Phi, psi and omega in degrees: 000145186282158179298325180294320177297315177302312184297314178295325178292329177278324183276328181239058183306328187255007179270147179237123179263114183285145173257104185266013179292153179287344188062048177291174179301320183290327176288327179291319180294318183299308183303316183290323178299310186298316180303307189290324178299316181291318177301324184271001179060043183253147170270165178301316178299319177301313181298315181303312182299319182293332182264352181067038175231178179274150183300323181304328179291318177301315181302308179300323171303310186290337176265007176055037178250018187220135180266091186286146173281169174292330175298318178293318181298322179294321179294325181291315182300312178301315181298331181258003179076025184250165174248129183278119177240122177245126187232000000 
């Protein structure tokens, strides 16, 4: 859990923050990339370097404001030790 989330849990224990996103495919991809990156204890910069891309592209991926190519998703998968599966 992030430091921000821990702080919010302490300060606002009874508040519920709604997730009003549409959960588009881009948002699902973004959520998975963030999850895996944090599991691997990587910063956005670390992941970007492993993928050979700019940190700003990782940020845009994680904010679901970027339409990634399959090649980019494959780079992210390889860099995090995962397998890209498209169904």
